[in-house]
C-alpha positions, 0 to 999 in steps of 0.5 A: 696786544692780541687777546687770547682765551686766558684774557677772558675769565668769567665776570664783567669784561667791559663797557663800550660806546657810546654810539649814536644812532641817527634817523637817517641810518635807521631808515637806510638800514630798513630800506635795504634789509627790513622794509617794514613800515615801523622802520621806514615811515614815521606815520605808520610807525606811530600807528604801530605797537612801537608808537614811533619810528624804531630801528629793526632789531637786525639793525641793532644786532649789526650795531652790537656786532660792530661795537663788539668788534671795535671794543675787543673782538678786533684784537682777539684771537677769535676763530669764529662762533658756532652761533648765538645761544640767545637773542632778545629784543627788549625795547625799541631803538629810537633815532638819536639814541646813544648806545652802550654795550656791556659785555660779560663772560658767562663761561670760559672753558677749554675745548675738549676736542681742540685743546689749543682753543677755548670757548668763551660765552659772552653775554652782551646787553645794549642800553640806551642813555637812560640805561634801558636794556634794548637787546641781550645776546648770549653767544659763544666764541672760539678763541685761540689759547696762548701757545704754552697753555695748549700743551697742558 
């Protein structure tokens, strides 16, 4: 079943995961995209303000995007996103963390310029197994409306 604009009323939408993050993938991502010492080397990371090896925030965002896709975006009539309104890294992602993603709909409104679509603003929070929030993101997605509703 394809999810359309009408399937996203404001409120809690779902919780997705868990997804385990390994030391090896943290280092591989960092080596490719964010080769700062606190993401690559355990000794350097221990001396950093993070007090140990942690994933790049961009790695965490990539994992969050994958969890969103697997959880609901892959079956949504999404037309893309105009950007990210807010993104905050709150705590380090550590090797062995099991992540869950809580998704809420902050706002859903019909587009004034393209009434066959709606704009759904999602708020996502990634947490580790202890329930600690690691990352928050607020982002609008343009979503196709059901055929009969666009004519209203």
